C-alpha positions as CSV (number, residue, x, y, z in Angstrom):
1,M,5.6,-26.8,-6.3
2,S,7.0,-23.2,-6.2
3,Y,6.3,-21.1,-3.1
4,E,3.7,-19.1,-5.1
5,E,2.0,-22.3,-6.2
6,C,1.8,-23.4,-2.5
7,L,0.1,-20.1,-1.6
8,A,-2.3,-20.5,-4.5
9,Y,-3.2,-24.0,-3.3
10,L,-3.7,-22.9,0.3
11,D,-5.6,-19.7,-0.3
12,P,-9.0,-21.3,-1.4
13,L,-9.0,-23.4,1.8
14,G,-9.6,-20.3,4.0
15,N,-6.8,-19.0,6.2
16,D,-8.7,-18.0,9.3
17,M,-9.3,-20.4,12.1
18,L,-13.0,-20.7,11.7
19,G,-12.5,-21.7,8.1
20,R,-11.4,-25.1,9.2
21,K,-13.3,-28.2,10.2
22,F,-12.8,-29.3,13.8
23,G,-11.7,-32.8,14.6
24,L,-8.5,-34.8,14.7
25,E,-9.3,-37.5,12.2
26,K,-7.7,-35.9,9.1
27,I,-4.6,-34.5,10.8
28,T,-4.0,-37.8,12.6
29,V,-4.2,-39.8,9.3
30,L,-2.0,-37.2,7.5
31,L,0.7,-37.2,10.2
32,E,0.7,-41.0,10.3
33,A,1.2,-41.1,6.5
34,L,4.1,-38.6,7.0
35,G,5.7,-40.9,9.6
36,N,4.4,-38.9,12.7
37,P,7.1,-36.2,12.6
38,Q,5.6,-34.6,15.7
39,R,6.9,-37.5,17.8
40,S,10.5,-36.8,16.9
41,F,10.9,-33.7,19.2
42,P,9.7,-32.7,22.6
43,S,7.1,-29.9,22.6
44,V,5.2,-27.5,24.8
45,S,1.6,-26.7,24.1
46,V,0.4,-23.2,25.0
47,A,-3.4,-22.8,25.2
48,G,-5.7,-20.0,26.5
49,T,-8.1,-17.3,25.4
50,N,-5.6,-14.5,25.4
51,G,-1.8,-14.2,25.6
52,K,-1.0,-17.5,23.9
53,G,1.1,-15.8,21.2
54,S,3.1,-13.6,23.5
55,T,3.7,-16.4,26.0
56,S,4.8,-18.8,23.2
57,A,7.2,-16.2,21.8
58,L,8.6,-15.4,25.2
59,L,9.1,-19.1,26.1
60,A,10.6,-19.9,22.7
61,G,13.0,-17.0,23.1
62,I,14.2,-18.2,26.5
63,L,14.7,-21.8,25.2
64,S,16.5,-20.6,22.1
65,L,18.9,-18.3,23.9
66,S,19.6,-21.1,26.3
67,G,21.2,-23.0,23.5
68,N,18.2,-25.2,22.5
69,R,17.4,-25.3,18.8
70,T,13.8,-24.1,19.2
71,G,10.8,-24.3,16.8
72,L,7.9,-22.0,17.3
73,F,4.5,-22.5,15.7
74,T,1.8,-19.8,16.0
75,S,-1.3,-18.6,14.3
76,P,-2.7,-16.6,12.6
77,H,0.0,-14.7,10.6
78,L,-0.1,-11.0,9.9
79,V,1.3,-10.7,6.4
80,R,3.0,-14.0,5.3
81,V,2.3,-17.6,6.2
82,N,6.0,-18.1,6.9
83,E,5.5,-16.1,10.1
84,R,3.8,-19.2,11.6
85,I,6.8,-21.4,11.5
86,K,10.0,-20.2,13.1
87,I,13.3,-21.8,14.2
88,D,15.3,-19.7,16.7
89,G,13.3,-16.7,15.9
90,A,13.7,-16.8,12.1
91,D,10.8,-17.5,9.7
92,I,10.9,-20.5,7.5
93,R,12.3,-19.5,4.1
94,D,10.2,-19.5,1.0
95,D,12.1,-22.4,-0.6
96,E,12.0,-24.4,2.7
97,F,8.2,-23.9,2.9
98,A,7.7,-24.9,-0.7
99,E,9.7,-28.1,-0.3
100,V,8.1,-29.3,2.9
101,F,4.5,-28.2,1.9
102,S,4.8,-29.9,-1.5
103,E,5.6,-33.2,0.3
104,V,2.7,-32.8,2.7
105,R,0.3,-32.1,-0.2
106,Q,1.5,-35.1,-2.2
107,V,1.0,-37.4,0.8
108,A,-2.5,-35.8,1.5
109,E,-3.6,-36.3,-2.1
110,K,-2.4,-39.9,-2.0
111,V,-4.4,-40.6,1.2
112,Q,-7.4,-39.0,-0.4
113,R,-7.1,-41.1,-3.6
114,Q,-7.0,-44.2,-1.4
115,G,-10.3,-43.2,0.3
116,G,-8.8,-41.7,3.4
117,W,-11.2,-38.9,3.5
118,E,-13.8,-37.2,1.2
119,E,-12.4,-33.6,1.5
120,S,-8.8,-32.5,1.7
121,P,-7.4,-31.2,5.0
122,S,-8.0,-27.6,6.0
123,Y,-5.6,-24.7,5.7
124,F,-4.7,-25.0,9.4
125,E,-4.1,-28.7,9.2
126,F,-1.9,-28.4,6.1
127,V,0.2,-25.7,7.8
128,T,0.4,-27.6,11.1
129,A,1.6,-30.7,9.3
130,T,4.2,-28.6,7.4
131,A,5.5,-27.1,10.6
132,F,5.8,-30.5,12.3
133,L,7.6,-32.0,9.3
134,H,9.9,-29.0,9.0
135,F,10.8,-29.2,12.8
136,A,11.5,-32.9,12.4
137,R,13.7,-32.4,9.3
138,T,15.7,-29.6,10.9
139,R,16.1,-31.5,14.1
140,V,14.8,-29.0,16.6
141,G,15.6,-29.7,20.2
142,V,12.2,-28.5,21.3
143,A,9.1,-26.9,19.8
144,V,6.7,-24.4,21.3
145,L,3.2,-24.8,19.9
146,E,0.5,-22.2,20.2
147,V,-2.9,-23.9,20.2
148,G,-5.0,-22.3,17.5
149,L,-8.4,-22.6,19.2
150,G,-9.6,-24.5,22.2
151,G,-7.3,-27.5,22.8
152,R,-9.2,-30.7,22.7
153,L,-9.8,-30.8,18.9
154,D,-7.0,-28.4,17.7
155,A,-4.6,-29.9,15.2
156,T,-1.7,-29.1,17.4
157,S,-3.2,-31.6,19.9
158,T,-1.7,-34.4,17.9
159,A,1.7,-33.5,19.3
160,E,2.9,-35.2,22.5
161,P,4.0,-32.3,24.7
162,V,6.2,-32.7,27.8
163,L,4.6,-29.6,29.3
164,A,1.2,-27.9,28.8
165,L,0.6,-24.3,29.7
166,I,-2.8,-22.6,29.9
167,T,-2.6,-18.8,30.0
168,N,-6.2,-17.9,30.9
169,V,-9.8,-18.6,30.1
170,D,-12.2,-16.0,29.0
171,F,-15.2,-15.6,26.6
172,D,-14.4,-16.0,22.9
173,H,-15.5,-18.4,20.1
174,E,-18.5,-19.3,22.3
175,R,-20.3,-21.0,19.4
176,I,-17.5,-23.6,19.2
177,L,-16.0,-23.8,22.7
178,G,-19.1,-23.2,24.8
179,S,-21.1,-20.5,26.4
180,T,-19.8,-20.7,30.0
181,L,-16.2,-20.4,31.4
182,A,-16.5,-24.0,32.6
183,E,-17.2,-25.3,29.1
184,I,-14.5,-23.3,27.5
185,A,-12.0,-24.4,30.2
186,R,-12.9,-28.1,29.5
187,E,-12.0,-27.5,25.8
188,K,-8.7,-25.9,26.7
189,A,-7.9,-28.6,29.2
190,G,-7.6,-30.9,26.2
191,V,-3.9,-30.0,26.0
192,I,-3.2,-31.8,29.4
193,R,-1.5,-35.1,29.0
194,P,-1.5,-38.1,31.4
195,H,1.1,-37.9,34.2
196,L,2.8,-34.8,32.7
197,P,2.8,-31.3,34.2
198,V,0.5,-28.4,33.3
199,L,1.1,-24.8,34.3
200,V,-2.0,-22.8,34.8
201,G,-2.3,-19.0,34.7
202,V,-6.1,-19.2,35.1
203,E,-7.4,-17.5,38.2
204,E,-11.2,-17.5,37.6
205,P,-12.6,-20.1,40.0
206,E,-15.1,-21.7,37.7
207,A,-12.6,-22.3,34.9
208,L,-9.8,-23.3,37.3
209,R,-11.8,-26.0,38.9
210,E,-12.5,-27.6,35.5
211,I,-8.8,-27.6,34.6
212,Q,-7.8,-29.0,38.0
213,K,-10.5,-31.7,37.7
214,R,-9.1,-32.8,34.3
215,A,-5.5,-32.8,35.5
216,K,-6.5,-35.0,38.5
217,E,-8.4,-37.4,36.2
218,L,-5.2,-37.8,34.1
219,G,-2.8,-37.9,37.0
220,A,-1.1,-34.7,35.8
221,E,0.8,-32.4,38.1
222,C,-1.3,-29.1,38.1
223,L,0.8,-26.0,39.0
224,E,-0.8,-22.6,39.3
225,V,1.5,-20.0,38.0
226,R,0.7,-17.6,40.9
227,N,1.9,-20.3,43.4
228,F,5.0,-21.2,41.3
229,A,6.2,-17.7,40.5
230,R,5.8,-14.4,42.3
231,V,6.1,-10.8,41.1
232,T,7.1,-7.9,43.4
233,N,8.1,-4.2,42.9
234,L,6.1,-3.9,39.6
235,R,6.6,-0.6,37.7
236,S,6.3,0.6,34.2
237,F,8.6,2.7,31.9
238,Q,6.7,4.2,28.9
239,G,4.3,1.3,29.0
240,F,7.0,-1.4,29.3
241,P,6.7,-3.4,32.6
242,C,9.6,-4.0,34.9
243,F,9.5,-6.1,38.1
244,D,11.3,-8.5,40.4
245,L,10.6,-12.2,39.9
246,S,11.0,-15.2,42.1
247,I,10.4,-18.8,40.9
248,K,10.0,-21.7,43.4
249,F,11.5,-25.1,42.7
250,S,12.2,-28.2,44.7
251,G,14.8,-27.2,47.2
252,G,14.7,-23.5,46.9
253,E,13.8,-20.3,45.1
254,E,15.4,-18.5,42.1
255,R,15.3,-14.7,42.2
256,F,15.5,-12.4,39.2
257,P,15.7,-8.7,40.1
258,N,14.8,-5.9,37.7
259,V,13.3,-8.1,35.0
260,S,12.0,-6.0,32.0
261,V,9.6,-7.1,29.3
262,G,9.9,-5.8,25.7
263,L,6.2,-5.9,25.2
264,R,3.8,-3.0,26.3
265,G,1.1,-3.4,28.9
266,K,0.8,-4.6,32.4
267,F,-1.0,-7.7,31.2
268,Q,2.2,-8.8,29.6
269,V,3.6,-9.4,33.0
270,R,1.4,-12.5,33.4
271,N,2.5,-13.8,30.0
272,A,6.2,-13.2,30.9
273,V,5.8,-14.9,34.3
274,A,4.0,-17.9,32.7
275,A,6.8,-18.2,30.1
276,A,9.5,-17.9,32.8
277,A,7.8,-20.5,35.0
278,G,7.4,-22.8,32.0
279,A,11.1,-22.5,31.2
280,W,12.2,-23.2,34.7
281,K,9.9,-26.2,34.9
282,L,11.6,-27.5,31.8
283,K,14.9,-26.8,33.4
284,Q,13.9,-29.0,36.4
285,A,13.2,-31.8,33.9
286,G,16.7,-31.5,32.5
287,M,16.4,-29.1,29.6
288,P,19.1,-26.4,29.3
289,V,17.8,-23.1,30.6
290,S,20.0,-20.2,31.8
291,R,19.3,-17.2,33.9
292,R,21.0,-14.9,31.4
293,A,18.8,-16.3,28.6
294,L,15.6,-15.8,30.6
295,I,16.4,-12.2,31.4
296,E,17.6,-11.4,27.9
297,A,14.7,-13.1,26.1
298,L,12.0,-11.3,28.2
299,R,13.7,-8.0,27.5
300,E,14.3,-8.4,23.8
301,V,11.1,-10.2,22.7
302,R,9.1,-8.6,20.0
303,W,5.6,-9.8,19.1
304,P,4.0,-7.8,16.2
305,G,0.3,-6.9,16.5
306,R,0.1,-6.5,20.3
307,L,0.3,-2.8,21.4
308,E,2.8,-2.2,18.6
309,T,3.8,1.2,17.3
310,M,4.2,1.6,13.6
311,D,6.4,3.9,11.5
312,F,3.7,6.5,10.9
313,T,2.8,10.1,11.7
314,P,1.0,10.8,14.0
315,L,1.6,7.9,16.4
316,L,-0.1,4.7,15.2
317,L,-0.7,2.0,17.7
318,V,-2.0,-1.4,16.4
319,D,-3.5,-4.1,18.6
320,G,-5.2,-7.4,17.7
321,A,-7.6,-7.3,20.7
322,H,-10.8,-9.0,19.4
323,N,-12.6,-10.1,22.6
324,P,-13.8,-8.3,25.7
325,G,-10.9,-9.7,27.8
326,A,-8.2,-8.4,25.5
327,V,-10.0,-5.1,25.0
328,R,-10.2,-4.6,28.7
329,Q,-6.4,-4.9,28.8
330,L,-6.1,-2.5,25.9
331,A,-8.4,0.0,27.6
332,E,-6.3,-0.1,30.7
333,F,-3.2,0.7,28.7
334,L,-4.9,3.6,27.0
335,C,-6.0,5.0,30.3
336,D,-2.6,4.6,31.9
337,H,-0.3,5.7,29.1
338,V,-2.2,7.5,26.3
339,R,-4.9,9.7,27.8
340,P,-5.4,12.6,27.8
341,R,-4.1,12.5,24.3
342,K,-7.0,12.2,21.8
343,V,-7.5,8.7,20.4
344,R,-8.9,8.1,16.9
345,L,-10.0,4.5,16.7
346,I,-10.0,2.4,13.5
347,Y,-12.2,-0.6,14.3
348,A,-12.9,-3.8,12.4
349,S,-14.3,-7.1,13.6
350,M,-15.6,-10.5,12.6
351,R,-19.3,-11.0,12.8
352,D,-19.1,-13.7,15.4
353,K,-17.3,-11.5,17.9
354,N,-18.9,-9.8,20.9
355,I,-19.1,-6.4,19.1
356,S,-21.6,-5.1,21.7
357,G,-19.4,-5.9,24.7
358,I,-16.2,-4.6,23.0
359,S,-17.9,-1.3,22.0
360,E,-19.0,-0.7,25.6
361,I,-15.4,-0.9,26.7
362,L,-13.5,0.7,23.9
363,F,-15.7,3.2,22.1
364,P,-16.0,5.7,25.0
365,L,-12.2,6.2,25.0
366,A,-12.1,7.4,21.4
367,E,-12.5,11.0,20.1
368,K,-13.7,9.6,16.8
369,I,-14.3,6.1,15.4
370,Y,-13.7,4.9,11.9
371,L,-15.7,1.7,11.3
372,T,-14.1,-0.4,8.6
373,Q,-14.0,-4.0,7.1
374,V,-11.1,-6.4,6.5
375,S,-11.0,-8.7,3.4
376,M,-12.4,-11.8,5.1
377,P,-15.7,-13.6,4.5
378,R,-16.5,-13.4,8.2
379,A,-15.8,-9.7,8.5
380,A,-18.7,-7.4,9.6
381,S,-19.4,-4.4,7.4
382,P,-19.2,-0.9,8.9
383,Q,-23.0,-0.8,8.9
384,E,-23.1,-4.1,10.8
385,L,-20.6,-2.8,13.3
386,L,-22.6,0.3,13.9
387,A,-25.8,-1.7,14.3
388,S,-24.2,-4.2,16.8
389,A,-22.5,-1.6,18.9
390,K,-24.0,-1.2,22.4
391,I,-22.7,2.3,22.6
392,R,-23.3,4.3,19.4
393,P,-20.2,6.6,19.0
394,A,-20.9,10.3,19.0
395,C,-18.5,10.9,16.2
396,F,-17.9,8.2,13.6
397,T,-17.2,7.5,9.9
398,L,-18.2,4.4,7.9
399,E,-15.3,3.6,5.6
400,A,-15.1,0.0,4.2
401,N,-11.5,0.3,3.1
402,P,-9.2,0.1,6.1
403,L,-6.4,2.0,4.4
404,K,-8.7,4.8,3.4
405,A,-9.9,4.9,7.0
406,L,-6.3,5.1,8.1
407,E,-5.6,8.0,5.8
408,L,-8.7,9.8,6.8
409,A,-7.8,9.4,10.5
410,R,-4.3,10.7,9.7
411,R,-5.7,13.8,7.9
412,E,-8.1,14.6,10.8
413,S,-5.5,14.0,13.6
414,G,-3.4,16.7,15.3
415,P,0.3,16.2,15.9
416,G,-0.3,15.0,19.5
417,D,-3.1,12.6,18.7
418,V,-2.9,8.8,18.7
419,I,-4.4,6.6,16.0
420,L,-5.4,3.1,17.3
421,A,-6.2,0.3,14.9
422,A,-7.9,-2.6,16.8
423,G,-10.5,-5.3,16.8
424,S,-8.9,-7.9,14.6
425,L,-5.5,-9.3,13.8
426,F,-6.5,-9.3,10.2
427,L,-6.9,-5.5,10.4
428,V,-3.4,-5.3,11.9
429,G,-2.1,-7.5,9.1
430,E,-3.6,-5.4,6.3
431,I,-2.0,-2.3,7.9
432,H,1.3,-4.0,8.3
433,K,1.3,-5.1,4.7
434,A,0.4,-1.7,3.4
435,L,3.0,0.2,5.5
436,R,5.6,-2.4,4.6
437,A,4.9,-2.0,0.9
438,G,5.0,1.8,1.3
439,A,8.3,1.6,3.1
440,E,9.8,-0.6,0.4
441,S,8.7,1.9,-2.3
442,R,10.3,4.9,-0.6
443,P,13.5,6.4,-2.1
444,K,16.7,5.3,-0.4
445,S,17.4,8.9,0.7
446,E,14.0,9.0,2.4
447,M,14.6,5.7,4.1
448,H,18.0,6.9,5.3
449,R,16.4,10.0,6.8
450,L,13.8,8.0,8.6
451,S,16.4,5.6,10.0
452,R,18.3,8.5,11.5
453,M,15.1,10.0,13.0
454,N,14.3,6.6,14.6
455,G,17.8,6.3,16.1
């Protein structure tokens, strides 16, 4: 199969997480037929409601810069499926993806012909198997696996991690994971393995108790990040946090003064500390991890779609916040670093999200709101967004096309205003794709001028 044929095969399967069927039966059979590639490398599972992607990228960066050949598997992607599978920070190439995916498909179809299952694996299961096989074939020394949703029944749970990390527990995907923090925590605790350590960034007592209970049942060492790593002297430079870090370990304490994080927002401190603590726990187990790599990786990390500024005038800020917990973090950043500048909000969401709760937090911070809709079956229409909002915006526009909404916000903005696109990573992805296509179509002279303006 060519790369284009692979995408054409995957596309009808539905590329968002809720387009897949939950359960480990299919992915387990498929991986067994492939020779269980996930068992050929040590891995780290990163679960949680928010911060999984940032924490995974930070941890993978530390391990890679320490000299470990490091795989990183994340979801969803913004523009191209290749973004989900990285080795040492580089996306899988088109030809590599086509070669490995073609083998996965052939094996899946053989299993299906032999009566292994009635329906083919889902999009997520296919891509997970492709990632595992690619990591095995390229002989990664370690892989960092972002759990797609929950933990207990996620396809990544077929791996055998040497360390689990749970960033936090908050409300999201309640129809699947449960309606209470305790229920959601039990699902996320599915990444814990018997007699192996789990690092926990969860601080909410109800959720923490469930995770500690599961760790005790499995004889797993349960380490709270706040007791394992400590932050002092926290400050911020243009939204980028800086702090002093100390990490405890058997026999002493390692200190890292003036640690800076290349991701905006105070909430990224928790993700950075969790990644650093995870790396140091792996170091105790014998994996190469250096001080220099830790400091450099935290400083240089980039994670598109999270408080990211785009090449646009006026200032365009995009953020994939799609649940109340993430939106509270976004609102804190706006209050600390954007106001009193006027904010024009482009908002899109899936129907199953807590639109009412999100609107209550985010809408009052915007001068005007442009309600729009991404190209996904689950996406709410602008009219549905307006009807679901707990706080009806005083000034709003209904524009179903996100790019037209962006252009309208640009025309109505003053030079000092900020345009914020938020509510869904799929919205961020559509804007990324459009701006990338626009940049590629610019004349070389214009690109040269922009590069000089941007330093």
